[in-house]
C-alpha positions, 0 to 999 in steps of 0.5 A: 227369714221370716217377714210375717208373725214369725213365718215367710209371708202373710199366706203361708201364717194365716194357712198354717194358722186357720187350716192346720194350727193344732192338726197332727199328721199322725191323724191324717196319715201324714206322719212317715212322709218325708219334708217335701212329700208332707209339704206336697199334701199340706198344698193338695189338702188345702187346695180339696178344702178350697174346691171340693168334691163337687166337679163343678167348674171354678167359682171367682172365689175359688180362683182368688183362694187358689191364687192366694195360696199360691205363695204360701211356703209348704215346706215351712208349714211341713218343717214347723208340723215336723218339730211339733210332731215328732214321728215315732220310731218303731222302738217307740212303738214297742215300749207303748205295747 
């Protein structure tokens, strides 16, 4: 049931394209997370990009950005990552050694 360029909605498509396209979950330490926890990690990462570490109060721009990403289907992006970056099994790692 994709509604925008093969994705659930515009927000999901755009966040995946502009933040996560080409990101390998193995490089971020997310490769062993299940799909649900990966979705939560993706959401946390996007929120951190928006709000940063400044500890300052939200600006109106941050509020709008957070409202935009509230429409993102994080599970769909997680599913996409899992399909495109399969987790190596222990036997795969042994073969590479």
